[in-house]
N, C-alpha and C positions, 0 to 999 in steps of 0.2 A: 431525797429520802431521809436524810439526817434532819433537815429543817422541819419536816412534818412528822417525824417519828414513824414513818411508813414501813409497813412490812411488805407491801405490795404496790408496785408502781408501774405504770405504763405510759408510753408517750404517743404524740401525734406521729403520723407518717405521711409520706408522700407517694402517690402512685408513680411507677415508672414504666418505661416500655421494656421490650424484651431484652434490650442492652443495659438495663438499669439506669437509663437516663431519666431524670425527673421530668414529669409532664406538667408540673405546677399545680396539679390537683392534690390538695392536702386534706387529709381526714383529720379534723379537729377533735379533741377529746375533752370531756368535762373535768373539773378540778377533782371531783371525787365520784366514785361509783359504788353502790352497794348492791346486794343481790337483786332486789326487786327492779332496780333501774337497769341492771345488766340484762335481765331476761329478754326484753324485747329489742335488744340492740347488741350485736356482736361487734362492738367497736374495738375491743382489745386485740391487737395484732401481735401474735406470739413473739415476733422478733423484737418487740419493744418492751417486753415484760422484764421486770427486775424484782427480785425478792431479797429481803433481809432475813436470812436464815436463823439469826439470833432471836427474831421476833415471830417467826412463822412456824408452826407445827409442821415438821417435815412430812408427817403422814398425809397432809393435805395435798401434797405435791404429786400424789400418786395418780397417774394418767390411766383412766379406764380404757380397756381394749375395745373401743367403739369408734365409729366414724365421728369426726369433730372432737376428738378426745381433748384438745386444748380448750375449747370452749366449755366442755363439761368440767374440765379441771378448775378453770376460773370460777364457774358457778359454785363448785364444791367449796372453793376457799371462801368466796363471798358469803355463801349460806352459813358458814361457821360463825359470821359476825365480823370478819375482817373486812376493813374498808380499803378499796383500791384508790390510790391517788393517780390522777392524770396529770402529766406535764404536757402542756399544749405547745410543744415545740417538736417539729418533725426531725427526728434523729435517725430515721430509717427510710429507705426507699423500698416500697413494695413492688418488686419486679414481676410484672404480669406477663408470663410467657403464654404463647397461643393455647396449647392443649395441657391443661393441668387439672388436678382435682378440683381446685377452686373455680376453674373456668366453666365447668358443667353446672348451669344454673338449676337444672331439674334435680340433679343429685344434691345440690346445695339445699334446695327446698325440702327434699326427702330427709336429709341429715338433720336440719333444724327441727323439723316436726317430730322426728323420732326423739330428739333430745327433750323436747317438751313432754312428749306423752310417755316414753318409756324410761328415760334416765331421771327426769325431774318428777315423773308420775303425776303430771298436772291433769286436771279434768279437761273435758273438751272445751268449755267456755274460756277458762284462763289460757289454754293453749291457743285458741283462736285469736284471743286478744293480743297475746304476746307475738304470735306469728304475724299477724297484720302489722304491728309495730316494727317488727324485724323487716318485713318485706318493704315497707315504705322507706325505712332508713337504708336499706341495702340498695334500692333503687337510687335514691337521692345521693348516696356516696359516690355513685358512678356516673352521675350526670355532669 
């Protein structure tokens, strides 16, 4: 963060099993991510996020009371013009237990669609474009 002068940083992560044992499947992250790049890819894993609160307006950290509030918050920060920096080093294991909110794929589809349409107030065509990009990347991350 100091090297880049970053206010917002996130890292790569590794998928883990129910016991948090790494599976070897690493989700790599880009060097930087802006708002438009972030919309079709929910690559920022909450446990990897770091902020420099001397450089970031604390009002941007407000999490709305909606499903996928973390993604909505990242988008709010990025929409303000802040650039997120990615450290492509897996510092976190994403433990995937059997039944969790993120394991219900139909609900995930509904949440991301609602983020585009209701939270971001995007039109149908831009929403479909981002939704398609999100879906392709979400499947690819899990293969």
